[in-house]
N, C-alpha and C positions, 0 to 999 in steps of 0.2 A: 258400291255399297250404299244403300239408301237408308237414311236415319228416319226416326219416327216423325220428325218435323217435315219430312218430304225432301230434304236436300240430299244430293248425291255427293258423298264425301270420299269416294274411292280415289279419284284423281287428285283432289285438293290435299288429302292427307299425305300423299307421297311427295308433293312438290313443296310443302311448307316445312320450314326448319323446325326442329324440335323446340319446345318452350324453353325459355331461359331459366336456368337454375338460380337459386339465390346464393350469394357469396357466403362462404363460411370462413371463420377465422381458423387459421392453422394453429395447432398447439405450439406454445413457445418451446424453443430448443432449450433443453436443460443446461443450466450453468455447469461447466466442467468442475467448478470448485464447489463441492458439497461437503458440509460439515455436520457431524452429529452434535448434540448438546455437549457431550464429553469433549469433543474436539474444540468447540468454542471455549469451554472452561480452560482447557489446557493452553490454548493459544493466547488467551487474554487474561487469565487469572480471575475472571468474573464468575462467581458462583451461578449455578443453574437457576436458583431461586431469583436472583437479581436479574438475570436475563429475561426470565418470564415476567418479572415485574416491569421491566423496560418495554416489553411487548404490550403488556396490558395498558401501559401509560402512553403508548403511541410513539415512543422513542425509536423503536425497532419495528419493522414489518413482521407480520405473523410468519411462523415457520411454514415450510412446504410439507404438507401432510400433518398428521396428528399422531399423538401417542409416542411410543418409544422409537418408531420408525421415522419421525419427523426429521427433516433436514434443513439446513441453513446454508445460505450462499455467501459469496465473497462480500456482498453488500452488508450482510449482518456482521461479519468479522470487522470490516472497515468501520462501520458505525460504532461498534463496541469500543474499538480502539480510540475513536474520536471522542466518544463519551468519556472515556477514562482521561483523555488529555484535557477536556474541558472541565471535568470534575476536579482535576488537579489545580485548575485555576479558580476553584471555589465558586463556580457558576451554579445556580440552582437548576434543577431538572427542567423547569418550564423554559428557561432561557436556552438550555442545551437543545431542547425539543424544537424551539423556534429556529435556532441556528441550523440545525440539521434538516429542517423541514423542506427547504428549497434546494438542497444540494443533491446532485446525482452522485452515484458511487464513484465515478471518475474524478469528480471535484474533491471528494473526501480523500481519495487515494493520492491526488496531487498535494493536498494540504498536508497529509501525513508524511509524504516523501520530503517535502520542503522542510518540515519541522524536525524530521529525524535525520536529515543529512548532517554528517559531522562537519565541523568547521574545517575550512580548507587549510591544509598544512602549508606552512611557510618554511622554507629551507634557506639556511645560510651556508655558503660555500667558502671554505678556507683552504687556499692552496699552500701546502707545506713545502712542496718541491714540484718541479715541472711534471713529475710522474705520480705525485701523491696529492690527493685531495681529502679533506675532511668535510663531510656534510652533516649539518646540525639542524634538527627540527626545532622550530620555535613554536611554542604552544600558546603564547599570549597571556599566560599566567605569570605575573611578575616574580612571585616567589619561586616557581618552578624554573623559569628562565634564568634567574640569578644563580640557582644551584647548578644548572647546566653550564652557564658561563664559567663558573669556577672550575668545573670538571674540564671543559674545553681548554681553559687557560693552562691547566696542568698538562693535558695531552699535548697541546701545541708546544709548550716549553720542553717537554721530554722529547718530542719528535724532532724539534729543531736541534737539540743537543746531539741526538743520535745522527741526524743527517749531516751536521757539521763534522762530527767525529769520522763518519764514513767518508765524507768528502776529503778530509785531510789525509786519510789513509790511501785514497786512490790517486793522490797527486804525486 
């Protein structure tokens, strides 16, 4: 095939590779955790109006989509919970925005998990008999632990009396 400029392109067109395409970004995979505004309100107790305000102030990213079909992801939920935690410490919204600004969702999730983990239980073991043990949880609250100690004292006293009585009968 001869072009207008006089070149024969019939053989060269077949031997040349096709032109390179330009790379395109693939659409992101949707987050499996999607929430409606009602879901966010239910999970956090934060009213929709306040959530929208936080979005307008940049404390939360915008919703995915618009209108009643807009959805929110796990990051929105985590950030709302963290905002609540920081507001409970009486921090102003500007400071909260600054603190959340550089944090990834995973960082916030770890912070919430650390702060919400219950205190480790400590247990005290009292052996009443070779076959009988009493396990008592210590909470670390002096008033509560004192009350528990009084109850344990009564239980141990009663148990020892019963064990001694039964031991005498078996002899």
